[in-house]
N, C-alpha and C positions, 0 to 999 in steps of 0.2 A: 541513619542507621542502615538504609538500603544500600546507599554507596558504600559503606563501610564493608557490608556483606561480599559485595563484588570485589572490593580490595583484596579480602581475604581468600576468595576462590575465584579468580578473574576468568576461568574457562567454563564456570557454570552458565549454563543459559538459563536455568530456573532464577538464579540470584539476579541476572540482568534483566529478567522478565519482571521481578520484583521491583527494581529500579523504575522501570516503564510504568508499572501499576501505579506506584506512588506519585509519579509525574502526572499520570492521567487523572488521579482524584485530585490533585492539586490543581485547582482551576485556574491558578496564576503563573504556571511555569511557562517560560518563554518557548518560542518555536524552536530555538536552537537547543535547548534542553531536550525537548521531545525527539527530535530528529537525530541528535546524537545517541540517545538511549535506544532508539529504534535501530540505527546503524550498528550500535555496539552489540546488539544481540544478533544482527544480520551477519555480522562478521564472523560469528562462531556457527550460524547455521543459515547460510544464505538463501536457501530454497523454502523459507517460511512464507508461504502466499499470505497467511493470515497477517503478518507482521507487515507485509508489502502493501497489503490493502490498508492497515491501519495508516502507515505513512502517508499514503495518498489521501486518507481522510484528514490527516493533521493538515498536510499542505493545503488541502481545499479550506479547511476551517481557518487557515491563516492567510487566506485570500491569495494563494499561489495555484490557481486552478491548472495553469498549463503545466507546471511540475507535477501536479497530481495526475493530470491527464497522461503525461509521459510514464509516469510510474504504473499506472493501470495498464496501458498499452503493452508495457513490458511484460506484466504478469500474463496478459492474455496471450501474448506471442508464446510464452512457455506452457501456458494452461489455458487453453481456449474454453475450457469448461468451467472456469471459474465465475461462478454466479456473481459473487460479490464484486469482482472486477468489472464483469460486463454491466452489471447495474450501475457502479460508480461512474464508468464512462457515460452511460446513459443520462445520469444526473448532471455530470459536467457538460454535456453538450445539449442539454434541454433548452438553452437560450441561443444556441447556435446551429440553427435549422440546416444551413447548407453542411457544416461540418458532421452534424447527426446523420443526415441522409447519405452521405459519402461513406460514413463509419458503418451504417446499416448495410449498404450495398456491398461494402467489403466483407462483413460477417455473411452475407448470402453467398458470396463468391467462394468463400472458404468452406462454407457447409456444402455446396454443390459439389466442390472438388473433393472433398473427403467422403461424399456419400458414395455407398456401394453402387455399382453400375451392373 
């Protein structure tokens, strides 16, 4: 029924979010369905950081950490203050100390550059 609602009003972000919510509650939805539903909403509203973080989380849960990391880093490049994205990267890099240290050094460098002098 949720997909039917989007067929009736294909430009409705709210109805596309409904499909996404139904998929999220259905513990058995395949990765492709999750990602398609997220990308579907993002096609109407590409600046939804919350959905991009959700997409990264779905990728992580389906054991695609490198894709999740790329998504989170893209969020941070647009919104360096996204706590969800920063904490998501920290979780993904927790078992990769060299990459984690490099990432923290990059964050420190960016913070120093943007600090008032």
